[in-house]
N, CA, C and O atoms as a GROMACS GRO file, in nm:
protein
  456
    1UNK      N    1   1.294   0.079  -1.355
    1UNK     CA    2   1.210   0.141  -1.397
    1UNK      C    3   1.192   0.249  -1.485
    1UNK      O    4   1.264   0.348  -1.496
    2UNK      N    5   1.074   0.218  -1.556
    2UNK     CA    6   1.108   0.285  -1.672
    2UNK      C    7   0.994   0.429  -1.679
    2UNK      O    8   0.894   0.439  -1.608
    3UNK      N    9   1.039   0.529  -1.779
    3UNK     CA   10   0.993   0.651  -1.751
    3UNK      C   11   0.886   0.643  -1.890
    3UNK      O   12   0.927   0.606  -2.000
    4UNK      N   13   0.758   0.681  -1.868
    4UNK     CA   14   0.699   0.668  -1.967
    4UNK      C   15   0.725   0.817  -2.081
    4UNK      O   16   0.745   0.934  -2.047
    5UNK      N   17   0.718   0.767  -2.202
    5UNK     CA   18   0.755   0.856  -2.319
    5UNK      C   19   0.663   1.011  -2.272
    5UNK      O   20   0.736   1.107  -2.296
    6UNK      N   21   0.576   1.039  -2.236
    6UNK     CA   22   0.506   1.162  -2.193
    6UNK      C   23   0.615   1.254  -2.113
    6UNK      O   24   0.636   1.374  -2.130
    7UNK      N   25   0.693   1.145  -2.003
    7UNK     CA   26   0.792   1.244  -1.900
    7UNK      C   27   0.898   1.274  -1.927
    7UNK      O   28   0.969   1.340  -1.851
    8UNK      N   29   0.945   1.222  -2.071
    8UNK     CA   30   1.062   1.246  -2.126
    8UNK      C   31   1.043   1.372  -2.243
    8UNK      O   32   1.148   1.408  -2.296
    9UNK      N   33   0.959   1.419  -2.272
    9UNK     CA   34   0.967   1.574  -2.327
    9UNK      C   35   1.017   1.687  -2.266
    9UNK      O   36   1.017   1.689  -2.144
   10UNK      N   37   1.057   1.774  -2.323
   10UNK     CA   38   1.092   1.853  -2.258
   10UNK      C   39   0.975   1.983  -2.200
   10UNK      O   40   0.895   2.030  -2.282
   11UNK      N   41   0.976   2.016  -2.107
   11UNK     CA   42   0.888   2.132  -2.070
   11UNK      C   43   0.823   2.258  -2.165
   11UNK      O   44   0.892   2.360  -2.172
   12UNK      N   45   0.752   2.256  -2.205
   12UNK     CA   46   0.696   2.368  -2.305
   12UNK      C   47   0.678   2.461  -2.267
   12UNK      O   48   0.565   2.478  -2.221
   13UNK      N   49   0.773   2.576  -2.261
   13UNK     CA   50   0.691   2.736  -2.212
   13UNK      C   51   0.545   2.736  -2.245
   13UNK      O   52   0.485   2.650  -2.309
   14UNK      N   53   0.490   2.866  -2.184
   14UNK     CA   54   0.383   2.863  -2.226
   14UNK      C   55   0.371   3.006  -2.327
   14UNK      O   56   0.415   3.115  -2.291
   15UNK      N   57   0.314   2.985  -2.434
   15UNK     CA   58   0.342   3.054  -2.579
   15UNK      C   59   0.235   3.181  -2.555
   15UNK      O   60   0.126   3.172  -2.498
   16UNK      N   61   0.287   3.285  -2.605
   16UNK     CA   62   0.194   3.423  -2.614
   16UNK      C   63   0.091   3.413  -2.782
   16UNK      O   64   0.132   3.365  -2.887
   17UNK      N   65   0.024   3.443  -2.770
   17UNK     CA   66  -0.034   3.459  -2.899
   17UNK      C   67   0.004   3.566  -2.982
   17UNK      O   68  -0.014   3.549  -3.103
   18UNK      N   69   0.060   3.687  -2.940
   18UNK     CA   70   0.117   3.795  -3.002
   18UNK      C   71   0.249   3.802  -2.929
   18UNK      O   72   0.282   3.783  -2.812
   19UNK      N   73   0.314   3.837  -3.040
   19UNK     CA   74   0.457   3.819  -3.035
   19UNK      C   75   0.482   3.951  -2.931
   19UNK      O   76   0.399   4.041  -2.940
   20UNK      N   77   0.583   3.965  -2.841
   20UNK     CA   78   0.608   4.094  -2.792
   20UNK      C   79   0.716   4.178  -2.872
   20UNK      O   80   0.806   4.143  -2.948
   21UNK      N   81   0.674   4.296  -2.826
   21UNK     CA   82   0.788   4.388  -2.890
   21UNK      C   83   0.934   4.397  -2.819
   21UNK      O   84   0.959   4.338  -2.714
   22UNK      N   85   1.021   4.473  -2.885
   22UNK     CA   86   1.155   4.417  -2.818
   22UNK      C   87   1.170   4.577  -2.738
   22UNK      O   88   1.274   4.638  -2.765
   23UNK      N   89   1.079   4.637  -2.652
   23UNK     CA   90   1.115   4.755  -2.598
   23UNK      C   91   1.140   4.678  -2.444
   23UNK      O   92   1.116   4.559  -2.422
   24UNK      N   93   1.180   4.754  -2.366
   24UNK     CA   94   1.312   4.745  -2.250
   24UNK      C   95   1.135   4.693  -2.118
   24UNK      O   96   1.133   4.603  -2.034
   25UNK      N   97   1.066   4.753  -2.139
   25UNK     CA   98   0.936   4.725  -2.038
   25UNK      C   99   0.888   4.568  -2.084
   25UNK      O  100   0.859   4.482  -2.000
   26UNK      N  101   0.885   4.544  -2.218
   26UNK     CA  102   0.873   4.386  -2.271
   26UNK      C  103   0.969   4.295  -2.209
   26UNK      O  104   0.934   4.189  -2.157
   27UNK      N  105   1.081   4.334  -2.214
   27UNK     CA  106   1.219   4.256  -2.179
   27UNK      C  107   1.222   4.276  -2.046
   27UNK      O  108   1.313   4.209  -1.998
   28UNK      N  109   1.167   4.335  -1.968
   28UNK     CA  110   1.164   4.323  -1.792
   28UNK      C  111   0.999   4.228  -1.807
   28UNK      O  112   1.008   4.142  -1.720
   29UNK      N  113   0.868   4.214  -1.876
   29UNK     CA  114   0.819   4.124  -1.828
   29UNK      C  115   0.826   3.993  -1.892
   29UNK      O  116   0.757   3.898  -1.855
   30UNK      N  117   0.902   3.990  -1.979
   30UNK     CA  118   0.934   3.834  -2.043
   30UNK      C  119   1.071   3.767  -1.890
   30UNK      O  120   1.098   3.655  -1.847
   31UNK      N  121   1.113   3.889  -1.862
   31UNK     CA  122   1.257   3.862  -1.737
   31UNK      C  123   1.126   3.807  -1.649
   31UNK      O  124   1.084   3.697  -1.682
   32UNK      N  125   1.082   3.852  -1.576
   32UNK     CA  126   0.968   3.847  -1.487
   32UNK      C  127   0.920   3.701  -1.455
   32UNK      O  128   0.931   3.625  -1.358
   33UNK      N  129   0.841   3.691  -1.619
   33UNK     CA  130   0.795   3.544  -1.620
   33UNK      C  131   0.864   3.433  -1.639
   33UNK      O  132   0.813   3.326  -1.607
   34UNK      N  133   0.985   3.438  -1.693
   34UNK     CA  134   1.065   3.312  -1.647
   34UNK      C  135   1.136   3.289  -1.550
   34UNK      O  136   1.204   3.187  -1.534
   35UNK      N  137   1.124   3.403  -1.462
   35UNK     CA  138   1.217   3.396  -1.315
   35UNK      C  139   1.044   3.332  -1.243
   35UNK      O  140   1.049   3.233  -1.171
   36UNK      N  141   0.922   3.390  -1.268
   36UNK     CA  142   0.824   3.278  -1.240
   36UNK      C  143   0.820   3.170  -1.262
   36UNK      O  144   0.807   3.092  -1.167
   37UNK      N  145   0.830   3.125  -1.381
   37UNK     CA  146   0.864   2.986  -1.425
   37UNK      C  147   0.984   2.886  -1.365
   37UNK      O  148   0.988   2.763  -1.360
   38UNK      N  149   1.052   2.958  -1.334
   38UNK     CA  150   1.169   2.890  -1.308
   38UNK      C  151   1.116   2.863  -1.120
   38UNK      O  152   1.093   2.750  -1.079
   39UNK      N  153   1.106   2.982  -1.032
   39UNK     CA  154   1.051   2.943  -0.908
   39UNK      C  155   0.976   2.839  -0.879
   39UNK      O  156   0.997   2.752  -0.794
   40UNK      N  157   0.849   2.856  -0.984
   40UNK     CA  158   0.739   2.737  -0.999
   40UNK      C  159   0.815   2.598  -1.050
   40UNK      O  160   0.774   2.498  -0.992
   41UNK      N  161   0.887   2.584  -1.120
   41UNK     CA  162   0.973   2.462  -1.163
   41UNK      C  163   1.054   2.382  -1.063
   41UNK      O  164   1.068   2.260  -1.063
   42UNK      N  165   1.125   2.504  -0.944
   42UNK     CA  166   1.185   2.477  -0.838
   42UNK      C  167   1.096   2.420  -0.762
   42UNK      O  168   1.116   2.313  -0.703
   43UNK      N  169   0.992   2.485  -0.757
   43UNK     CA  170   0.890   2.432  -0.583
   43UNK      C  171   0.826   2.306  -0.659
   43UNK      O  172   0.770   2.233  -0.578
   44UNK      N  173   0.822   2.276  -0.743
   44UNK     CA  174   0.754   2.144  -0.849
   44UNK      C  175   0.842   2.063  -0.796
   44UNK      O  176   0.783   1.974  -0.735
   45UNK      N  177   1.004   2.050  -0.790
   45UNK     CA  178   1.087   1.978  -0.820
   45UNK      C  179   1.077   1.917  -0.643
   45UNK      O  180   1.072   1.795  -0.625
   46UNK      N  181   1.074   2.008  -0.528
   46UNK     CA  182   1.102   2.022  -0.468
   46UNK      C  183   1.002   1.916  -0.401
   46UNK      O  184   1.050   1.826  -0.331
   47UNK      N  185   0.818   1.929  -0.427
   47UNK     CA  186   0.753   1.840  -0.413
   47UNK      C  187   0.772   1.706  -0.473
   47UNK      O  188   0.724   1.605  -0.422
   48UNK      N  189   0.858   1.704  -0.604
   48UNK     CA  190   0.831   1.581  -0.637
   48UNK      C  191   0.971   1.512  -0.524
   48UNK      O  192   0.967   1.408  -0.459
   49UNK      N  193   1.026   1.560  -0.528
   49UNK     CA  194   1.135   1.466  -0.411
   49UNK      C  195   1.114   1.457  -0.293
   49UNK      O  196   1.180   1.377  -0.226
   50UNK      N  197   0.988   1.563  -0.219
   50UNK     CA  198   0.940   1.498  -0.118
   50UNK      C  199   0.847   1.363  -0.171
   50UNK      O  200   0.830   1.269  -0.094
   51UNK      N  201   0.808   1.362  -0.261
   51UNK     CA  202   0.724   1.244  -0.319
   51UNK      C  203   0.793   1.103  -0.315
   51UNK      O  204   0.771   0.989  -0.274
   52UNK      N  205   0.886   1.176  -0.378
   52UNK     CA  206   0.975   1.007  -0.391
   52UNK      C  207   1.033   0.944  -0.268
   52UNK      O  208   1.033   0.824  -0.244
   53UNK      N  209   1.094   1.062  -0.176
   53UNK     CA  210   1.115   1.044  -0.065
   53UNK      C  211   0.986   0.935   0.017
   53UNK      O  212   1.005   0.825   0.070
   54UNK      N  213   0.872   1.002   0.005
   54UNK     CA  214   0.751   0.909   0.060
   54UNK      C  215   0.740   0.758   0.028
   54UNK      O  216   0.720   0.668   0.110
   55UNK      N  217   0.756   0.746  -0.095
   55UNK     CA  218   0.723   0.651  -0.191
   55UNK      C  219   0.827   0.570  -0.142
   55UNK      O  220   0.799   0.453  -0.117
   56UNK      N  221   0.976   0.621  -0.116
   56UNK     CA  222   1.074   0.514  -0.096
   56UNK      C  223   1.060   0.422   0.038
   56UNK      O  224   1.069   0.301   0.060
   57UNK      N  225   1.033   0.547   0.123
   57UNK     CA  226   0.976   0.522   0.262
   57UNK      C  227   0.906   0.383   0.289
   57UNK      O  228   0.948   0.286   0.353
   58UNK      N  229   0.756   0.405   0.205
   58UNK     CA  230   0.641   0.318   0.196
   58UNK      C  231   0.693   0.195   0.162
   58UNK      O  232   0.671   0.099   0.236
   59UNK      N  233   0.772   0.180   0.041
   59UNK     CA  234   0.802   0.111  -0.029
   59UNK      C  235   0.922   0.008   0.078
   59UNK      O  236   0.897  -0.112   0.088
   60UNK      N  237   1.034   0.060   0.144
   60UNK     CA  238   1.079   0.018   0.258
   60UNK      C  239   0.995  -0.021   0.378
   60UNK      O  240   1.043  -0.115   0.440
   61UNK      N  241   0.890   0.025   0.423
   61UNK     CA  242   0.804  -0.056   0.526
   61UNK      C  243   0.731  -0.151   0.472
   61UNK      O  244   0.694  -0.232   0.556
   62UNK      N  245   0.684  -0.180   0.328
   62UNK     CA  246   0.591  -0.276   0.276
   62UNK      C  247   0.709  -0.364   0.273
   62UNK      O  248   0.663  -0.472   0.309
   63UNK      N  249   0.875  -0.385   0.243
   63UNK     CA  250   0.914  -0.508   0.245
   63UNK      C  251   0.921  -0.583   0.357
   63UNK      O  252   0.912  -0.706   0.367
   64UNK      N  253   0.944  -0.464   0.477
   64UNK     CA  254   0.933  -0.509   0.581
   64UNK      C  255   0.816  -0.633   0.598
   64UNK      O  256   0.828  -0.756   0.603
   65UNK      N  257   0.744  -0.576   0.601
   65UNK     CA  258   0.627  -0.608   0.634
   65UNK      C  259   0.586  -0.732   0.583
   65UNK      O  260   0.542  -0.825   0.651
   66UNK      N  261   0.605  -0.731   0.434
   66UNK     CA  262   0.594  -0.851   0.364
   66UNK      C  263   0.720  -0.949   0.459
   66UNK      O  264   0.679  -1.031   0.541
   67UNK      N  265   0.824  -0.935   0.442
   67UNK     CA  266   0.910  -1.046   0.533
   67UNK      C  267   0.868  -1.076   0.648
   67UNK      O  268   0.888  -1.189   0.690
   68UNK      N  269   0.796  -0.975   0.728
   68UNK     CA  270   0.741  -1.043   0.891
   68UNK      C  271   0.627  -1.140   0.828
   68UNK      O  272   0.596  -1.236   0.898
   69UNK      N  273   0.569  -1.127   0.716
   69UNK     CA  274   0.452  -1.184   0.721
   69UNK      C  275   0.491  -1.309   0.644
   69UNK      O  276   0.402  -1.394   0.640
   70UNK      N  277   0.607  -1.341   0.582
   70UNK     CA  278   0.656  -1.448   0.512
   70UNK      C  279   0.678  -1.522   0.629
   70UNK      O  280   0.634  -1.637   0.636
   71UNK      N  281   0.763  -1.455   0.754
   71UNK     CA  282   0.786  -1.587   0.888
   71UNK      C  283   0.689  -1.581   0.933
   71UNK      O  284   0.673  -1.703   0.946
   72UNK      N  285   0.563  -1.521   0.989
   72UNK     CA  286   0.466  -1.529   1.036
   72UNK      C  287   0.396  -1.664   0.976
   72UNK      O  288   0.360  -1.748   1.059
   73UNK      N  289   0.375  -1.691   0.834
   73UNK     CA  290   0.319  -1.788   0.746
   73UNK      C  291   0.408  -1.926   0.781
   73UNK      O  292   0.385  -2.041   0.818
   74UNK      N  293   0.499  -1.862   0.753
   74UNK     CA  294   0.619  -2.028   0.781
   74UNK      C  295   0.601  -2.071   0.938
   74UNK      O  296   0.630  -2.188   0.961
   75UNK      N  297   0.575  -2.024   1.003
   75UNK     CA  298   0.527  -2.034   1.180
   75UNK      C  299   0.414  -2.074   1.167
   75UNK      O  300   0.392  -2.191   1.198
   76UNK      N  301   0.348  -2.023   1.137
   76UNK     CA  302   0.198  -2.052   1.162
   76UNK      C  303   0.170  -2.194   1.077
   76UNK      O  304   0.075  -2.266   1.109
   77UNK      N  305   0.273  -2.235   0.951
   77UNK     CA  306   0.250  -2.336   0.876
   77UNK      C  307   0.256  -2.435   0.974
   77UNK      O  308   0.159  -2.503   1.005
   78UNK      N  309   0.411  -2.451   1.045
   78UNK     CA  310   0.456  -2.532   1.154
   78UNK      C  311   0.332  -2.549   1.246
   78UNK      O  312   0.291  -2.660   1.282
   79UNK      N  313   0.290  -2.463   1.272
   79UNK     CA  314   0.180  -2.501   1.441
   79UNK      C  315   0.047  -2.522   1.366
   79UNK      O  316  -0.034  -2.603   1.410
   80UNK      N  317   0.022  -2.452   1.257
   80UNK     CA  318  -0.100  -2.528   1.221
   80UNK      C  319  -0.101  -2.722   1.204
   80UNK      O  320  -0.180  -2.807   1.245
   81UNK      N  321   0.014  -2.731   1.133
   81UNK     CA  322   0.001  -2.885   1.149
   81UNK      C  323  -0.033  -2.972   1.235
   81UNK      O  324  -0.104  -3.072   1.228
   82UNK      N  325   0.059  -2.896   1.367
   82UNK     CA  326   0.042  -2.916   1.482
   82UNK      C  327  -0.088  -2.936   1.561
   82UNK      O  328  -0.119  -3.035   1.627
   83UNK      N  329  -0.164  -2.812   1.541
   83UNK     CA  330  -0.288  -2.743   1.552
   83UNK      C  331  -0.377  -2.888   1.537
   83UNK      O  332  -0.458  -2.940   1.614
   84UNK      N  333  -0.324  -2.932   1.395
   84UNK     CA  334  -0.416  -2.984   1.336
   84UNK      C  335  -0.436  -3.103   1.386
   84UNK      O  336  -0.542  -3.160   1.414
   85UNK      N  337  -0.309  -3.143   1.398
   85UNK     CA  338  -0.311  -3.291   1.423
   85UNK      C  339  -0.386  -3.298   1.578
   85UNK      O  340  -0.453  -3.399   1.595
   86UNK      N  341  -0.381  -3.187   1.707
   86UNK     CA  342  -0.421  -3.224   1.803
   86UNK      C  343  -0.580  -3.193   1.778
   86UNK      O  344  -0.667  -3.236   1.855
   87UNK      N  345  -0.604  -3.124   1.677
   87UNK     CA  346  -0.714  -3.136   1.640
   87UNK      C  347  -0.801  -3.257   1.656
   87UNK      O  348  -0.888  -3.284   1.740
   88UNK      N  349  -0.746  -3.335   1.534
   88UNK     CA  350  -0.801  -3.448   1.498
   88UNK      C  351  -0.789  -3.528   1.632
   88UNK      O  352  -0.901  -3.572   1.656
   89UNK      N  353  -0.713  -3.558   1.716
   89UNK     CA  354  -0.696  -3.613   1.818
   89UNK      C  355  -0.823  -3.634   1.911
   89UNK      O  356  -0.879  -3.734   1.954
   90UNK      N  357  -0.851  -3.468   1.929
   90UNK     CA  358  -0.959  -3.422   2.035
   90UNK      C  359  -1.112  -3.487   1.983
   90UNK      O  360  -1.201  -3.534   2.054
   91UNK      N  361  -1.108  -3.471   1.835
   91UNK     CA  362  -1.237  -3.491   1.811
   91UNK      C  363  -1.252  -3.652   1.818
   91UNK      O  364  -1.354  -3.696   1.871
   92UNK      N  365  -1.133  -3.763   1.758
   92UNK     CA  366  -1.116  -3.861   1.817
   92UNK      C  367  -1.169  -3.899   1.922
   92UNK      O  368  -1.243  -3.996   1.929
   93UNK      N  369  -1.126  -3.803   2.048
   93UNK     CA  370  -1.134  -3.872   2.210
   93UNK      C  371  -1.243  -3.847   2.240
   93UNK      O  372  -1.279  -3.888   2.350
   94UNK      N  373  -1.340  -3.772   2.158
   94UNK     CA  374  -1.443  -3.682   2.168
   94UNK      C  375  -1.580  -3.814   2.170
   94UNK      O  376  -1.593  -3.880   2.067
   95UNK      N  377  -1.652  -3.836   2.263
   95UNK     CA  378  -1.767  -3.914   2.243
   95UNK      C  379  -1.882  -3.854   2.151
   95UNK      O  380  -1.923  -3.742   2.178
   96UNK      N  381  -1.935  -3.922   2.047
   96UNK     CA  382  -2.006  -3.876   1.930
   96UNK      C  383  -2.142  -3.872   2.015
   96UNK      O  384  -2.203  -3.775   1.970
   97UNK      N  385  -2.213  -3.926   2.109
   97UNK     CA  386  -2.326  -3.891   2.163
   97UNK      C  387  -2.293  -3.866   2.323
   97UNK      O  388  -2.188  -3.915   2.367
   98UNK      N  389  -2.366  -3.804   2.396
   98UNK     CA  390  -2.371  -3.810   2.550
   98UNK      C  391  -2.509  -3.781   2.618
   98UNK      O  392  -2.617  -3.749   2.569
   99UNK      N  393  -2.476  -3.800   2.728
   99UNK     CA  394  -2.663  -3.811   2.774
   99UNK      C  395  -2.587  -3.640   2.883
   99UNK      O  396  -2.472  -3.630   2.927
  100UNK      N  397  -2.682  -3.553   2.894
  100UNK     CA  398  -2.655  -3.426   2.957
  100UNK      C  399  -2.786  -3.411   3.048
  100UNK      O  400  -2.903  -3.412   3.010
  101UNK      N  401  -2.732  -3.394   3.186
  101UNK     CA  402  -2.841  -3.379   3.312
  101UNK      C  403  -2.869  -3.198   3.347
  101UNK      O  404  -2.786  -3.149   3.423
  102UNK      N  405  -2.947  -3.131   3.310
  102UNK     CA  406  -2.926  -3.009   3.371
  102UNK      C  407  -3.067  -2.986   3.483
  102UNK      O  408  -3.178  -2.959   3.437
  103UNK      N  409  -3.049  -2.996   3.601
  103UNK     CA  410  -3.178  -2.918   3.680
  103UNK      C  411  -3.315  -3.044   3.679
  103UNK      O  412  -3.435  -3.018   3.689
  104UNK      N  413  -3.242  -3.204   3.660
  104UNK     CA  414  -3.358  -3.287   3.690
  104UNK      C  415  -3.392  -3.316   3.526
  104UNK      O  416  -3.447  -3.420   3.490
  105UNK      N  417  -3.353  -3.210   3.433
  105UNK     CA  418  -3.408  -3.256   3.321
  105UNK      C  419  -3.281  -3.342   3.266
  105UNK      O  420  -3.159  -3.332   3.283
  106UNK      N  421  -3.356  -3.422   3.198
  106UNK     CA  422  -3.203  -3.504   3.097
  106UNK      C  423  -3.236  -3.497   2.957
  106UNK      O  424  -3.343  -3.547   2.921
  107UNK      N  425  -3.139  -3.426   2.847
  107UNK     CA  426  -3.104  -3.403   2.722
  107UNK      C  427  -3.028  -3.503   2.663
  107UNK      O  428  -2.917  -3.526   2.712
  108UNK      N  429  -3.070  -3.574   2.558
  108UNK     CA  430  -2.962  -3.605   2.474
  108UNK      C  431  -2.889  -3.547   2.378
  108UNK      O  432  -2.958  -3.509   2.283
  109UNK      N  433  -2.798  -3.532   2.371
  109UNK     CA  434  -2.746  -3.459   2.248
  109UNK      C  435  -2.673  -3.546   2.142
  109UNK      O  436  -2.646  -3.665   2.163
  110UNK      N  437  -2.638  -3.466   2.003
  110UNK     CA  438  -2.651  -3.556   1.935
  110UNK      C  439  -2.528  -3.490   1.814
  110UNK      O  440  -2.475  -3.391   1.864
  111UNK      N  441  -2.477  -3.516   1.688
  111UNK     CA  442  -2.382  -3.441   1.619
  111UNK      C  443  -2.461  -3.442   1.496
  111UNK      O  444  -2.507  -3.545   1.448
  112UNK      N  445  -2.477  -3.326   1.447
  112UNK     CA  446  -2.549  -3.325   1.315
  112UNK      C  447  -2.429  -3.328   1.178
  112UNK      O  448  -2.380  -3.216   1.163
  113UNK      N  449  -2.375  -3.429   1.082
  113UNK     CA  450  -2.292  -3.363   1.022
  113UNK      C  451  -2.345  -3.338   0.878
  113UNK      O  452  -2.420  -3.415   0.818
  114UNK      N  453  -2.284  -3.191   0.818
  114UNK     CA  454  -2.344  -3.164   0.716
  114UNK      C  455  -2.246  -3.108   0.606
  114UNK      O  456  -2.288  -3.075   0.496
   0.00000   0.00000   0.00000
């Protein structure tokens, strides 16, 4: 699995347009902002881990489905050969033309190949 170049860059902090003064209130604001960013990143990490687990589960399910379909294809290939042979024998045994009688009316049936 390759990681794109964009996802390898470090996460850039949000920059202010004007630098803060080094007053105690400015330092508390900066601490608050950093704590908020840390909390946001932790929540994002939890979401990413949850999503990763969903993807892993789905991939496992797809692998199981593909394996089952491979088995079904192999089984149906064997059955299809027998069924096709039976179908050919059935067609050969069937008369191509027959006369049907329904309520005293006689119908002549025919097969049209196209």
